N, C-alpha and C positions, 0 to 999 in steps of 0.2 A: 504494500500500500504506500503510494507516494503522495506526499502533501506538496502543494504548489507554493511557490514563493512569489511575492508581489512587490511592485514599486509603489510605496505608500506616500510618495511625494505628490504635491499638487492637490490634495484633498481640501475641501471647504466644509466646515461644520454646518449641519442643518438643525442643530438643537443646542441651545445655550446652557442647558443643564438646570435651568431654574424657571422657565416659562414656556408657553406654547407659541411664542412669537414665531411667525413664519408658517403656522399651521392653523387649520380651522376644522371643527367637527362637522360632520354631515351624516344625516340619517341613512340607514340602509334601505333605500327604496329601489324598486326594480324598473327596468326599461324593456326594450325589445330583446327577444332571444338571440337575435343576430341582426346586423345592419339591414334594415328594410323588412325584417321579419315580424312575426306576431309578437304582441306584448306578453311577457311572462305571466302576468296575472290572468290573461285570457286562457292560457294553458292550464293554470291552476283551476279555473272554472271548469274546463273540459274534463279534468281528471278528478273533480270532486274534492280538491284540496282547498281548505279555508284560506281566504285572503288574510294577510296581516291587517289588523285594524289600525288605521291612521299611523303607520310607522314613522311618518315625518314628524310626529309629535313626541317620538320616543328615541332620540339619538343615544348612542352609547355615551358613557361618561369617560372623559379623558382629563387627567390631571398630572402634575409633576410632583414626584415624591423622592426625596433623597438622591436627586440627580438623575432620575430616569422618568420616562413617560409611562403612565399606567393607563391601560384601556380595560374597561369592563362593561357589562350590561348595566342599563340604567338602574334596575333593581335586580338583585341576584335572582336568577331563574325566571325573569320576566319574559324572556324569549326574544326581545328586540335587539337588533344589532346596530352597527354604525361604523363610520370611518373617521380617521383623522387624516385630512388632505393637505398636501403642501400648497401654499399660496403660489409658489413659482411652478413653472413648467420646465421640463428637461427633455432633451433629445437623445444624444448618444452620451453614455455616462458609465461610470463604475460607482456603485453604491455599496458602502460597508456600514454595518450596524451590528449591535449585539441585542439579542432577544432572550427573554426568560419567561416562557409561558408556563402557567399552571397546567395540571392535568385534571380533566380534559379542558382544553381551550382551543377552539377552532379559529385560527386567525390567518393572516397572510399579508403580503406586500404587493400593492398594485403599482403597475408601471404604465405610462402613457394613458393614464386614466382621464376621462372627461371630468370637468369640474363638478357638474351638477347632475350627473347620472352615472350609472354603475359600469359603463363599458370600459374595458381595459384588460391588459394582460395581468394575471395574478401569479406571483410566486407563492406557493402554498407553504403554510406553517400550521398544518392540521395536526396539532399535538393532542390526538384523541384516538380512540379505537378505530382501526382501519384507515388511519390518516396518512396522507402523503406529505413529506417534508422536502422542500426545495425542488419539487416538480412544478407543473404549470396547469393553469385553468384559464379558460377564456370567458370572462364575465361579459355577457352580452355579445360574445363573439362565437356563437353557436355552441357554447358550453363545452369546448374541446377539453379533453383531459389527456395530459402527456406527462406520465410519472414513471420513475424507475422502480419504485417499490412502495409498500405501505407498512405501517408499524402498528403494534398493539402494545398494551401495557404488560409488563412482567410483574407478577404478584407474589407476595410473601405468603407464609402459611396462614396468616390472618385475613388474606384477601386484599391487602393494601397494595396499591401500585407503587413499585419501587424502582422502575426502570423501563426501558423499551426493549421490544423483541420484534422479530419479523412477523408480519401478518401472514396467515395461511389463506391463500385464495379459496380453498375449499370451504372454509367457514367464515370468510370475510363478509361483512355487510356491504362492502364497496370494493370488490376484488380488483386488483391490478391485472389486467389482461395483457397478453403479448401485444395486442394492437395498441394499447396505451404506451407500452415501452417502445414499440417500433416507431412511434411518432417523434422520438428523440433521436438526435444525431450522436448523443453520448448519454449513457445511463450507468450510474455507479452501482456496485454490488451492495446490497443491504447490509451485509456483514461488515464491510468497510465503514459504512455510515455508523453502525452501532458501536464500532470501536472508537469513533471520535466524538459522538454526541455526549454531552454532559448533562446527566439527569439532575433536575432541580438546581440548575446553575446557569450561568450566562453562556450563550453560544454565539460565535461570530458568523454572520451570514454575509456573503459577498455576492453581488449581482452585477454582471456586465451586460449592457444593452446597447447594441450597435446596429444601425441600419434603419432606413425608412420603414420597412417591414423587418423588425429587428431579429438578429440572432441574440438570444438571451441565454446566458450561462450562469450557473449558480455554484457556489462553494459553501461548505459548512466546516468551520474550524480548519480551513486550508485544504479540505478534501473536495475535489471536483465532484459534483453530484449529478448535474444534468445540463444538457444543452439542447435548445430548440430553435429551429429556423422557421420563423413564422411566415416567411415568403413561400416556403415549399411544403408547409404543414398539410397533411392529408387527413381530414377529419370530416364526418358528415356535416353538410351545410356550411362548412367553413369556406369563405370566399376571400382570399387575400386582397384582391383589388377593392372589394367593398369595405374591408377592415381598414385599409389605408385611407380610403376616402372618408371614413367615419372618424378615425382617430388622428389622421395626419401623422407627421413624423416627430411630434413631441407631445408631452402631456404631463399631468400631475402625478406625484407619488401619493400613496395612501397606505395607512395601516388599517387593518380590519378587526372589528369584533363581529363575529358571525352571529346571525340570529339562530334560534332553534329551528331545526329543519323538519317541517311536517312531512315532507316527502319520504323521509327515512323513519318517521315515527319515533324520534329520539331527541334528547337534548344534546346539542353539539357544543355546549358551553356550560361547564359545571357550575353549580350554584355557588356564587361568591368567587368564581375563578377570575383571574386577571392575566393579562399579558403585559410584560414590561419591555421597554425599549430604551437603549442608551447608545452613546458614542456613534451617533448617526452622522455620516459624512459622505461627501460625493465629489467625484472628479469629472470635470467636463472633458469628453473625448471628441469634441467637435460636433458637427451636425451634418448628417447625411441629407443632401438635398433631394427633394421629391422631383422626379423627372416629369416635365409637362407632357 
């Protein structure tokens, strides 16, 4: 198992350690399933899934504590999620941060996100049963899933979660199929990931995003986890030209507090759980021009 080394010169801090200056909260509200496609709430209706009631009135709670950002549901177990969105937009960049999620806490990092709706590329931090970490999901981009592996909790004799283990696709509530793995141009081995992940501690996540339809690469604690070429991604209903037209070649960053997911019939955010973020910094890698 080889860990990558990096040039850490030229980074600019996105968090001052004491306030949310440069960031703003936004509720988790839905848009279309894909650019030009049906609204997600209409699909809820078709499938008999209850719509969230006025989610715009229930944003997640974000605050600063002891030099890190904390994100949590508005009330423990209320079911509503939200985002913390960067005021600035970014094109080609390398983003480095440290995260410390509770278990379970379904969260993620959005790239090229629209300011006022949910479309964007998401780097997963699904620290929950059958969750993917450092893989990818397309919010409002045909819901593509491109992940190298999934994890579950390792439990002690009393049934308490004490670490991570590899998910078993045969018993998984959200199995990682070969199709999801094949969408990646690079996929790490889950056992290598488990050797570097720090349970109940801070983990460094590095994301490189380059291109108008970007190639996105992720690392956890120096280990390369996944790489996705969004220009050549093959997934049902995913249209790269429509995605580029919708997002452009730059957008906002955002951290996520997931809502509880009725489609899976389970809470995806433990009661009272939090995710914490610190040492958030970015390096500008130039800007890929969109060809006319």
